[in-house]
KEKOL-536446 format. One record per residue (C-alpha): x, y, z; residue in one letter. Coordinates in Angstrom, 3 decimals. Each point is the difference from the previous one (the first is absolute). Layout:
// KEKOL-536446
[tifi [X, Y, Z], "a"]
...
//
This chain:
// KEKOL-536446
[tifi [1.736, -3.281, -29.519], "m"]
[tifi [-2.918, 0.100, 2.451], "a"]
[tifi [-0.437, 3.396, 1.640], "t"]
[tifi [-2.233, 1.286, 2.774], "l"]
[tifi [-2.295, 2.990, -0.551], "r"]
[tifi [0.616, 3.323, 1.716], "r"]
[tifi [-3.413, 0.488, 1.611], "r"]
[tifi [0.990, 1.135, 3.486], "l"]
[tifi [0.488, 3.525, 1.224], "k"]
[tifi [1.964, 0.921, 3.122], "f"]
[tifi [-3.018, -0.364, 2.314], "v"]
[tifi [-0.874, -3.488, -1.261], "g"]
[tifi [3.556, -1.219, 0.506], "t"]
[tifi [0.053, 1.520, 3.478], "l"]
[tifi [-3.293, -1.669, 0.994], "l"]
[tifi [1.179, -3.479, -1.006], "i"]
[tifi [3.361, 0.518, 1.717], "t"]
[tifi [-1.621, 1.108, 3.267], "l"]
[tifi [-2.385, -2.946, -0.191], "s"]
[tifi [2.957, -2.384, -0.303], "a"]
[tifi [1.540, 1.547, 3.126], "i"]
[tifi [-3.409, -0.195, 1.757], "s"]
[tifi [0.564, 2.337, 2.984], "p"]
[tifi [-2.945, -1.526, 1.907], "a"]
[tifi [1.419, -3.505, -0.341], "s"]
[tifi [3.372, 1.287, 1.227], "s"]
[tifi [-1.524, 1.739, 3.027], "v"]
[tifi [-2.227, -2.912, 1.014], "f"]
[tifi [2.255, -2.950, -0.892], "i"]
[tifi [3.633, 1.186, -0.015], "i"]
[tifi [0.086, 2.927, 2.478], "a"]
[tifi [-1.007, -2.172, 3.007], "p"]
[tifi [3.256, -1.910, -0.527], "g"]
[tifi [1.963, 3.234, 0.431], "a"]
[tifi [-2.082, 1.027, 3.023], "i"]
[tifi [0.461, -3.440, 1.573], "g"]
[tifi [3.774, 0.421, -0.331], "t"]
[tifi [0.548, 3.671, 0.852], "a"]
[tifi [-3.194, 0.969, 1.822], "g"]
[tifi [-0.685, 3.699, -0.282], "s"]
[tifi [3.512, 0.297, -1.459], "g"]
[tifi [-1.644, -1.220, -3.215], "a"]
[tifi [-0.752, 3.676, -0.653], "f"]
[tifi [3.733, 0.620, -0.418], "w"]
[tifi [0.337, -3.228, -2.013], "s"]
[tifi [-2.603, 1.153, -2.535], "f"]
[tifi [1.388, 3.542, -0.098], "l"]
[tifi [3.564, -1.172, -0.672], "l"]
[tifi [-1.232, -2.600, -2.514], "a"]
[tifi [-1.660, 2.867, -1.877], "g"]
[tifi [3.403, 1.668, -0.347], "i"]
[tifi [1.543, -3.235, -1.330], "v"]
[tifi [-3.009, -0.285, -2.327], "g"]
[tifi [0.717, 3.494, -1.310], "l"]
[tifi [3.544, -1.036, -0.913], "f"]
[tifi [-1.258, -3.116, -1.798], "m"]
[tifi [-2.714, 2.031, -1.758], "a"]
[tifi [2.697, 2.325, -1.368], "f"]
[tifi [1.876, -3.066, -1.301], "v"]
[tifi [-3.122, -1.518, -1.539], "y"]
[tifi [-1.112, 3.293, -1.563], "a"]
[tifi [3.306, 0.632, -1.779], "e"]
[tifi [0.381, -3.559, -1.282], "l"]
[tifi [-3.660, -0.283, -1.041], "a"]
[tifi [0.258, 3.341, -1.757], "s"]
[tifi [2.868, -1.394, -2.048], "a"]
[tifi [-1.637, -3.402, -0.608], "y"]
[tifi [-3.812, 0.120, 0.452], "p"]
[tifi [-0.441, -3.638, -1.017], "l"]
[tifi [-2.570, -2.686, 0.806], "a"]
[tifi [2.786, -2.273, 1.226], "g"]
[tifi [0.600, 2.256, 2.985], "g"]
[tifi [3.043, -0.644, 2.144], "e"]
[tifi [1.556, -2.805, -2.037], "y"]
[tifi [-0.244, 1.991, -3.247], "a"]
[tifi [1.774, 2.946, 1.651], "i"]
[tifi [2.749, -2.000, 1.709], "i"]
[tifi [0.715, -1.991, -3.178], "a"]
[tifi [0.485, 3.180, -2.025], "r"]
[tifi [2.211, 1.729, 2.574], "v"]
[tifi [1.908, -2.724, 1.868], "l"]
[tifi [-0.026, -2.740, -2.644], "g"]
[tifi [-2.090, -2.943, -1.103], "r"]
[tifi [1.095, -2.508, 2.628], "l"]
[tifi [-0.945, 2.255, 2.960], "p"]
[tifi [-3.162, 0.896, -1.896], "g"]
[tifi [-1.075, -3.606, -0.408], "f"]
[tifi [0.746, -0.751, 3.662], "v"]
[tifi [-2.260, 2.942, 0.889], "a"]
[tifi [-2.614, -1.448, -2.351], "l"]
[tifi [0.115, -3.355, 1.789], "g"]
[tifi [-0.380, 1.644, 3.398], "l"]
[tifi [-2.833, 2.309, -1.092], "m"]
[tifi [-1.865, -2.710, -1.896], "l"]
[tifi [-0.189, -2.251, 3.060], "v"]
[tifi [-0.580, 2.831, 2.463], "t"]
[tifi [-2.755, 1.771, -1.940], "q"]
[tifi [-2.061, -3.141, -0.546], "l"]
[tifi [0.296, -1.129, 3.613], "l"]
[tifi [-0.709, 3.452, 1.427], "i"]
[tifi [-3.383, -0.145, -1.740], "i"]
[tifi [-0.715, -3.221, 1.912], "s"]
[tifi [1.213, 1.449, 3.311], "v"]
[tifi [-2.273, 3.025, -0.324], "i"]
[tifi [-2.999, -1.987, -1.242], "a"]
[tifi [0.170, -2.223, 3.102], "l"]
[tifi [-0.982, 3.042, 2.077], "g"]
[tifi [-3.413, 0.267, -1.675], "v"]
[tifi [-1.488, -2.938, 1.888], "g"]
[tifi [1.202, 1.394, 3.325], "t"]
[tifi [-1.925, 3.239, -0.382], "y"]
[tifi [-3.029, -1.471, -1.765], "l"]
[tifi [-0.420, -2.401, 2.909], "s"]
[tifi [-1.722, 2.806, 1.918], "v"]
[tifi [-2.965, -0.656, -2.302], "l"]
[tifi [0.505, -3.731, -0.604], "v"]
[tifi [1.640, -1.631, 3.025], "p"]
[tifi [2.140, -3.010, -0.847], "g"]
[tifi [0.511, 1.088, -3.614], "l"]
[tifi [2.731, -2.230, -1.550], "p"]
[tifi [2.850, 2.419, -0.648], "g"]
[tifi [2.020, -1.910, -2.589], "q"]
[tifi [-2.803, -0.746, -2.514], "p"]
[tifi [-1.266, 3.571, 0.369], "v"]
[tifi [3.497, 1.331, -0.733], "a"]
[tifi [0.306, -2.172, -3.111], "a"]
[tifi [-3.390, 1.189, -1.286], "v"]
[tifi [1.032, 3.626, 0.590], "v"]
[tifi [3.179, -0.542, -2.082], "c"]
[tifi [-1.949, -1.499, -2.903], "l"]
[tifi [-2.724, 2.667, 0.155], "a"]
[tifi [2.609, 2.776, 0.063], "a"]
[tifi [1.688, -1.451, -3.099], "a"]
[tifi [-3.359, -0.057, -1.803], "t"]
[tifi [-0.607, 3.690, 0.732], "v"]
[tifi [3.623, 0.868, -0.835], "a"]
[tifi [-0.472, -1.218, -3.586], "v"]
[tifi [-2.293, 2.961, -0.709], "f"]
[tifi [1.108, 3.462, -1.132], "d"]
[tifi [2.675, 1.554, 2.226], "i"]
[tifi [-2.047, 3.208, 0.356], "r"]
[tifi [-2.934, -1.979, 1.377], "l"]
[tifi [2.316, -1.699, 2.466], "n"]
[tifi [1.383, 3.380, 1.060], "a"]
[tifi [-3.480, 1.206, 0.899], "w"]
[tifi [-0.925, -3.261, 1.740], "v"]
[tifi [3.101, 0.183, 2.155], "t"]
[tifi [-0.656, 3.709, 0.582], "g"]
[tifi [-3.467, -0.670, 1.455], "v"]
[tifi [1.312, -2.739, 2.284], "f"]
[tifi [2.907, 2.240, 1.005], "l"]
[tifi [-2.412, 2.753, 1.043], "a"]
[tifi [-1.789, -2.464, 2.308], "i"]
[tifi [3.213, -1.091, 1.719], "e"]
[tifi [1.196, 3.594, 0.423], "l"]
[tifi [-3.364, 0.805, 1.590], "l"]
[tifi [0.537, -2.865, 2.465], "a"]
[tifi [3.444, 1.383, 0.860], "l"]
[tifi [-1.572, 3.425, 0.469], "g"]
[tifi [-2.402, -1.479, 2.556], "v"]
[tifi [2.894, -1.599, 1.897], "v"]
[tifi [1.920, 3.290, -0.044], "s"]
[tifi [-2.971, 2.010, 1.245], "w"]
[tifi [-0.710, -2.403, 2.868], "l"]
[tifi [3.538, 0.308, 1.305], "g"]
[tifi [0.830, 3.627, -0.689], "l"]
[tifi [-3.362, 1.411, 1.133], "a"]
[tifi [0.167, -1.815, 3.342], "h"]
[tifi [3.683, -0.472, 0.925], "p"]
[tifi [0.754, -1.918, 3.174], "a"]
[tifi [3.542, 1.403, 0.275], "r"]
[tifi [1.932, 3.012, -1.345], "p"]
[tifi [1.914, -0.176, -3.260], "f"]
[tifi [3.194, 0.985, 1.833], "t"]
[tifi [-0.155, -3.385, 1.772], "e"]
[tifi [0.422, -1.778, -3.343], "l"]
[tifi [2.901, 2.267, -0.909], "l"]
[tifi [1.977, -0.036, 3.229], "a"]
[tifi [-1.134, -3.061, 1.974], "h"]
[tifi [-0.977, -2.907, -2.271], "p"]
[tifi [-0.864, -3.186, 1.899], "v"]
[tifi [-0.481, -3.680, -0.732], "t"]
[tifi [-0.739, -3.213, 1.905], "g"]
[tifi [-2.822, 0.611, 2.454], "n"]
[tifi [0.010, 3.698, -0.785], "g"]
[tifi [2.626, 0.998, 2.564], "s"]
[tifi [3.243, -1.377, -1.491], "v"]
[tifi [1.972, 2.649, -1.947], "p"]
[tifi [0.354, -0.841, -3.698], "a"]
[tifi [3.687, -0.181, -0.887], "s"]
[tifi [1.620, 1.319, -3.146], "v"]
[tifi [0.653, -3.620, -0.986], "g"]
[tifi [-3.640, -1.123, 0.020], "v"]
[tifi [-1.032, 3.164, -1.850], "i"]
[tifi [2.600, -0.816, -2.679], "a"]
[tifi [-1.192, -3.613, -0.277], "v"]
[tifi [-3.622, 1.162, -0.389], "a"]
[tifi [1.162, 2.448, -2.662], "m"]
[tifi [0.630, -2.981, -2.304], "a"]
[tifi [-3.682, -0.913, 0.356], "v"]
[tifi [-1.029, 3.594, -0.699], "a"]
[tifi [2.144, 0.098, -3.156], "i"]
[tifi [-1.908, -3.043, -1.231], "f"]
[tifi [-3.322, 1.675, 0.886], "a"]
[tifi [0.827, 2.933, -2.303], "y"]
[tifi [1.272, -2.247, -2.807], "n"]
[tifi [-1.606, 0.185, -3.453], "g"]
[tifi [0.397, 3.614, -1.135], "y"]
[tifi [2.498, -1.151, -2.638], "g"]
[tifi [-2.678, -2.197, -1.598], "s"]
[tifi [-1.000, 2.936, -2.180], "a"]
[tifi [2.862, -0.898, -2.346], "v"]
[tifi [-1.880, -3.114, -1.174], "y"]
[tifi [-2.547, 2.274, -1.695], "f"]
[tifi [2.661, 2.021, -1.775], "g"]
[tifi [-1.061, -1.328, -3.413], "e"]
[tifi [-3.663, 0.859, 0.633], "e"]
[tifi [0.462, 3.488, 1.488], "t"]
[tifi [0.111, 3.138, -2.112], "r"]
[tifi [3.219, 2.034, 0.284], "d"]
[tifi [1.386, -2.934, 1.973], "a"]
[tifi [3.516, 1.344, 0.815], "p"]
[tifi [-1.512, 2.866, 1.996], "r"]
[tifi [-3.321, -1.576, 0.956], "g"]
[tifi [1.488, -3.134, 1.576], "i"]
[tifi [2.523, 1.976, 2.064], "a"]
[tifi [-2.807, 2.246, 1.286], "r"]
[tifi [-2.202, -2.998, 0.777], "a"]
[tifi [2.780, -1.635, 2.050], "i"]
[tifi [0.678, 3.105, 2.081], "l"]
[tifi [-3.694, 0.786, 0.523], "w"]
[tifi [-0.730, -3.623, 0.916], "a"]
[tifi [2.670, 0.033, 2.690], "l"]
[tifi [-1.185, 3.320, 1.462], "g"]
[tifi [-3.648, -1.076, 0.163], "i"]
[tifi [0.933, -3.414, 1.406], "t"]
[tifi [2.110, 1.420, 2.815], "v"]
[tifi [-2.811, 2.360, 1.045], "l"]
[tifi [-2.692, -2.685, -0.384], "a"]
[tifi [1.922, -2.414, 2.257], "e"]
[tifi [1.941, 2.204, 2.434], "l"]
[tifi [-3.044, 2.061, 1.060], "i"]
[tifi [-2.296, -2.934, 0.960], "p"]
[tifi [2.888, -1.864, 1.700], "v"]
[tifi [0.692, 3.145, 2.036], "t"]
[tifi [-3.725, 0.345, 0.755], "a"]
[tifi [-0.186, -3.572, 1.335], "v"]
[tifi [3.025, 0.558, 2.241], "l"]
[tifi [-1.416, 3.295, 1.291], "l"]
[tifi [-3.626, -1.065, 0.367], "g"]
[tifi [0.177, -3.526, 1.441], "s"]
[tifi [-1.402, 0.068, 3.561], "p"]
[tifi [2.773, -2.257, 1.278], "d"]
[tifi [3.264, -0.657, -1.849], "l"]
[tifi [0.689, -3.237, 1.855], "g"]
[tifi [-3.353, -1.403, -1.118], "s"]
[tifi [0.675, 1.181, -3.571], "l"]
[tifi [3.427, -1.665, -0.142], "f"]
[tifi [-1.391, -3.243, 1.417], "g"]
[tifi [-3.123, -0.186, -2.171], "a"]
[tifi [-0.286, -2.836, -2.503], "g"]
[tifi [-1.443, 2.488, -2.507], "n"]
[tifi [1.306, 3.458, 0.892], "m"]
[tifi [-2.123, 1.930, -2.468], "m"]
[tifi [-3.175, -1.833, 1.026], "s"]
[tifi [0.789, 0.815, 3.638], "y"]
[tifi [0.433, 3.693, -0.833], "f"]
[tifi [-3.139, 0.253, -2.139], "l"]
[tifi [-2.156, -1.859, 2.525], "t"]
[tifi [1.345, 2.057, 2.903], "a"]
[tifi [-0.552, 3.319, -1.752], "r"]
[tifi [-2.908, -0.641, -2.378], "g"]
[tifi [-1.727, -3.226, 1.012], "g"]
[tifi [-0.423, -3.414, -1.607], "g"]
[tifi [-2.191, 1.201, -2.879], "a"]
[tifi [2.681, 2.419, -1.177], "l"]
[tifi [2.618, -2.734, 0.297], "d"]
[tifi [-2.120, -2.208, -2.285], "t"]
[tifi [-0.517, 2.770, -2.567], "a"]
[tifi [3.707, 0.866, -0.143], "v"]
[tifi [0.926, -3.704, -0.246], "s"]
[tifi [-2.152, -0.263, -3.136], "l"]
[tifi [1.745, 3.064, -1.438], "a"]
[tifi [3.366, -1.662, 0.662], "v"]
[tifi [-1.197, -3.158, -1.796], "a"]
[tifi [-0.856, 2.162, -3.031], "l"]
[tifi [3.432, 1.647, 0.249], "a"]
[tifi [1.670, -3.407, -0.112], "i"]
[tifi [-2.038, -1.042, -3.042], "i"]
[tifi [0.949, 3.291, -1.640], "n"]
[tifi [3.683, -0.619, 0.739], "a"]
[tifi [-0.213, -3.468, -1.567], "v"]
[tifi [-1.518, 1.506, -3.168], "l"]
[tifi [2.683, 2.689, -0.216], "a"]
[tifi [2.895, -2.426, 0.540], "i"]
[tifi [-1.437, -2.403, -2.589], "v"]
[tifi [0.009, 2.925, -2.464], "l"]
[tifi [3.634, 0.720, 0.880], "i"]
[tifi [1.208, -3.601, -0.075], "s"]
[tifi [-1.744, -0.745, -3.295], "a"]
[tifi [1.947, 2.778, -1.664], "r"]
[tifi [3.258, -1.390, 1.286], "m"]
[tifi [-0.926, -3.477, -1.318], "v"]
[tifi [-0.918, 1.582, -3.347], "f"]
[tifi [3.370, 1.757, -0.115], "s"]
[tifi [1.916, -3.236, 0.647], "t"]
[tifi [-1.698, -1.591, -3.011], "a"]
[tifi [0.676, 3.029, -2.189], "r"]
[tifi [3.667, -0.287, 1.010], "d"]
[tifi [-0.059, -3.680, -1.063], "a"]
[tifi [0.841, -1.370, 3.436], "a"]
[tifi [-1.867, -3.282, -0.563], "w"]
[tifi [-0.554, -2.564, -2.787], "p"]
[tifi [-1.348, 1.545, -3.217], "a"]
[tifi [-3.544, -1.351, 0.323], "r"]
[tifi [-0.294, 1.269, 3.583], "v"]
[tifi [1.332, 3.405, -1.030], "n"]
[tifi [-2.573, 0.303, -2.791], "r"]
[tifi [-2.869, -0.739, 2.363], "g"]
[tifi [1.047, 2.200, 2.923], "l"]
[tifi [0.762, 2.999, -2.232], "s"]
[tifi [-3.445, 0.082, -1.621], "r"]
[tifi [-2.032, 3.182, 0.374], "i"]
[tifi [-3.804, -0.147, 0.196], "h"]
[tifi [-1.339, 1.519, -3.255], "p"]
[tifi [-2.748, 1.958, 1.763], "r"]
[tifi [1.341, 0.851, 3.459], "f"]
[tifi [3.660, 0.448, -0.924], "g"]
[tifi [1.181, -2.015, 3.020], "t"]
[tifi [2.363, -3.005, 0.269], "p"]
[tifi [-2.917, -2.343, 0.582], "w"]
[tifi [1.714, -3.407, -0.036], "i"]
[tifi [2.741, 1.258, 2.327], "a"]
[tifi [-2.714, 1.408, 2.279], "t"]
[tifi [-1.976, -3.248, 0.184], "i"]
[tifi [3.183, -1.992, 0.631], "l"]
[tifi [0.979, 2.421, 2.775], "t"]
[tifi [-3.335, -0.475, 1.755], "g"]
[tifi [0.143, -3.789, -0.295], "a"]
[tifi [3.633, -0.179, 1.112], "a"]
[tifi [-0.716, 2.147, 3.085], "s"]
[tifi [-3.111, -2.021, 0.950], "a"]
[tifi [1.934, -3.261, 0.452], "i"]
[tifi [2.389, 1.211, 2.787], "p"]
[tifi [-3.019, 1.143, 2.037], "c"]
[tifi [-0.183, -3.606, 1.228], "f"]
[tifi [3.584, 0.045, 1.326], "l"]
[tifi [0.736, 0.754, 3.674], "p"]
[tifi [0.317, 3.793, 0.534], "p"]
[tifi [3.432, -0.479, 1.594], "t"]
[tifi [1.323, -1.521, -3.226], "v"]
[tifi [-1.255, 2.996, -1.981], "l"]
[tifi [1.622, 2.443, 2.425], "l"]
[tifi [3.334, -1.834, -0.149], "v"]
[tifi [0.063, 0.023, -3.813], "v"]
[tifi [-1.003, 3.661, -0.367], "t"]
[tifi [1.711, 1.451, 3.076], "g"]
[tifi [3.299, 1.378, -1.301], "t"]
[tifi [-0.190, -0.139, -3.809], "s"]
[tifi [-1.331, 3.548, -0.307], "i"]
[tifi [2.826, 1.311, 2.209], "v"]
[tifi [2.589, -1.493, -2.360], "v"]
[tifi [-1.787, 1.497, -3.030], "v"]
[tifi [-0.125, 3.397, 1.749], "y"]
[tifi [3.768, -0.217, 0.513], "a"]
[tifi [0.411, -0.765, -3.699], "g"]
[tifi [-1.982, 3.121, -0.882], "l"]
[tifi [2.156, 2.163, 2.280], "c"]
[tifi [3.123, -1.320, -1.711], "l"]
[tifi [-1.636, 0.609, -3.386], "a"]
[tifi [-0.686, 3.634, 0.942], "a"]
[tifi [3.670, 0.520, 0.874], "i"]
[tifi [1.405, -1.904, -2.979], "v"]
[tifi [-2.504, 1.591, -2.397], "g"]
[tifi [1.307, 3.459, 0.863], "r"]
[tifi [3.615, -1.143, -0.467], "r"]
[tifi [-0.377, -1.840, -3.321], "n"]
[tifi [-2.642, 2.312, -1.451], "g"]
[tifi [-2.661, -2.699, -0.498], "s"]
[tifi [-2.558, 2.131, 1.881], "t"]
[tifi [1.130, 3.356, -1.372], "a"]
[tifi [-3.197, 0.310, -2.070], "h"]
[tifi [-2.268, -0.163, 3.086], "a"]
[tifi [-2.588, 2.789, 0.148], "a"]
[tifi [0.238, 0.016, 3.820], "y"]
[tifi [3.250, 0.373, 1.943], "r"]
[tifi [0.015, -0.640, 3.737], "m"]
[tifi [1.225, 2.779, 2.312], "p"]
[tifi [3.125, -0.316, 2.189], "w"]
[tifi [1.476, -2.878, -2.018], "f"]
[tifi [1.495, -2.386, 1.161], "p"]
[tifi [-1.430, 0.492, 3.509], "v"]
[tifi [-3.262, -1.867, -0.687], "a"]
[tifi [1.400, -3.275, -1.434], "p"]
[tifi [2.916, -0.127, 2.461], "v"]
[tifi [-2.177, 0.490, 3.099], "l"]
[tifi [-2.626, -2.377, -1.356], "a"]
[tifi [2.708, -2.638, -0.532], "l"]
[tifi [1.130, 0.450, 3.608], "a"]
[tifi [-3.571, -0.454, 1.266], "a"]
[tifi [-0.549, -3.065, -2.188], "l"]
[tifi [3.273, -1.504, 1.213], "g"]
[tifi [-1.224, 0.408, 3.561], "y"]
[tifi [-3.293, -1.720, -0.865], "v"]
[tifi [1.880, -2.948, -1.543], "l"]
[tifi [2.214, -0.234, 3.079], "w"]
[tifi [-3.056, -0.113, 2.269], "q"]
[tifi [-1.492, -2.725, -2.194], "n"]
[tifi [3.192, -2.029, 0.257], "a"]
[tifi [-0.326, 0.084, 3.816], "l"]
[tifi [-3.598, -1.271, -0.127], "d"]
[tifi [0.215, -3.801, -0.090], "t"]
[tifi [-3.779, -0.492, -0.268], "a"]
[tifi [-0.808, 1.832, -3.253], "i"]
[tifi [2.716, 2.510, -0.908], "g"]
[tifi [2.955, -2.355, -0.475], "r"]
[tifi [-1.986, -2.682, -1.878], "p"]
[tifi [-1.397, 2.768, -2.185], "s"]
[tifi [3.502, 1.177, -0.863], "l"]
[tifi [0.994, -3.542, -0.946], "l"]
[tifi [-3.094, -0.359, -2.209], "v"]
[tifi [0.792, 3.347, -1.650], "t"]
[tifi [3.543, -1.186, -0.751], "v"]
[tifi [-1.404, -3.248, -1.387], "g"]
[tifi [-2.411, 1.797, -2.334], "i"]
[tifi [2.838, 2.243, -1.177], "g"]
[tifi [2.246, -2.990, -0.720], "v"]
[tifi [-2.729, -1.779, -1.997], "v"]
[tifi [-0.720, 3.172, -2.009], "a"]
[tifi [3.705, 0.534, -0.706], "a"]
[tifi [0.407, -3.635, -1.076], "a"]
[tifi [-2.958, 0.260, -2.396], "y"]
[tifi [1.375, 3.192, -1.536], "y"]
[tifi [3.565, -1.300, -0.375], "l"]
[tifi [-0.923, -3.525, -1.047], "g"]
[tifi [-2.947, 0.732, -2.296], "v"]
[tifi [-0.580, 3.625, -0.976], "l"]
[tifi [3.584, 1.213, -0.439], "r"]
[tifi [0.997, -3.171, -1.826], "r"]
[tifi [-2.920, 0.417, -2.416], "r"]
[tifi [0.356, 3.774, -0.170], "g"]
[tifi [-3.778, 0.198, 0.173], "s"]
[tifi [-0.585, 2.454, 2.873], "w"]
[tifi [-0.650, 3.283, -1.781], "t"]
[tifi [-0.945, 3.052, 2.068], "l"]
[tifi [-2.893, 1.694, -1.721], "r"]
[tifi [-2.213, 3.001, 0.705], "g"]
[tifi [-2.655, 1.984, -1.902], "p"]
[tifi [2.666, 1.974, -1.885], "t"]
[tifi [2.168, -3.015, -0.936], "d"]
//
C-alpha cells in the first residue's frame, strides 16, 4: 500500500495550515462583507465568531488526534458515524475543496491589476492553479518553507494595517463596544445584523482544521495535529480580529468606509497614501497565491486518500495513489487537483459561490455529531487529545451552524440555491456509494497502519 513520508514537524504543519487560511485574504476579501452588513458591529461579529471557532477547534483537535489521516473529514466521519455518512462527506468535500481553489485564485488578478491594469482575471487564476500544483509536487518540507515565507509577507501587511489604525485612532475603543453603528455611520447596529455578519466571520476564520490532512506526514501526529489546529485558530483570530478592529477605529469617516467600493483600499489610502495601498495590494496577491498552493497540497492528499480507499475504478485508483519516488508526494493526485481547479476559474463567480456556500457547514455539523457519538461508542477513546468541557463545544457549535443554515435558507439569492446544490451533491454521493461501492464491497478504509 502506498504511504506518505513523515517529513513534517509541528511548525511545518502549522505554516501550511495558516497559509491555507490566509488571514490577509480573509481581512481584505471576506471581512469587508461583514463590515458592509454590520458596520462597526463587525468587531463583535469577529469576536463571537472566534468563540464559535474555538468550539469547532476543540472538535477538530479531538477527532484529528484519534484519526490523523490524509482523507481529513470524510475519513473521520466514515470511521465514527458510518460509511454512508462518510461518503456523503467525501462528495461534499471533494467538490468544495476543488472549487474553493478556483474561488481564491480569482482574487489574484484583482490585486495584481494595480501593476497591470486590465489583467484578465480568469486566465491568470487558471495559471496560478496549474503553477501551484507544479510546486506542490515537490517535497512537503520545501512547500512548508515556501508557504512560510509567503505567510510572513502577508502577516507583515496585516501588521501595517493594524499599526495605521491603532496608532492613530479616530474614535475610542469603547465606541465599538457600546455603540456600534452601520449605514451612513449613524444608524445603530442591531443584534440581528451582528449575528448575520458573524456567519461571514466564521467563514473568514475557516481552515484551522486543515492540519488533519497532513496527519500522515507529521511526526507524532496524534499530538502534533491537535496542537497545530489549536495554534492555527489562535493565531488566525489575532491576525484577523486586530486589523479589522484597527480599520474600524482608524478610518477617518465610518460612513465613507462603509460606502467604499474597496474598503481596505479606502482605509490604506486615507491613512498611508496611494503608494502604501499599492504595496499592500501586492502583498495580498502573494497571500492569495500562497493560499492556492496550500489548499492544493491539502486537496491532493484527500484525492490520494480516496484512491487508496478504492473509491474509483481500479485503474484510476492505481494512478491517484502513486507516490513520487524522490519527493514522497502524491504527484498524480496533485497534478489532477491543479488541473481540475483551473477549469472552474472560467465559470461565473456566482456559480462557484452557490456550489461551495453551505457544503462546509454541513460537514462541520457531521464532525460535531462524530465528536459526540465517538465519545459514546468509544471509537475516539484512543485520541491523544480530549477536549475540555465536553459536550459543550460540539453542542454549541451545532446550534451556531444550525443558525447559519437557517439564515442561508432565508437568502433566496445565494443561500437557498446553495443549500439545494448541497443536498443534490449529497444525494449523488449517496447513490454512488449505495449503487456501486456497497454492492461491490470495494470501499475499504485504509490508513498508514492498516
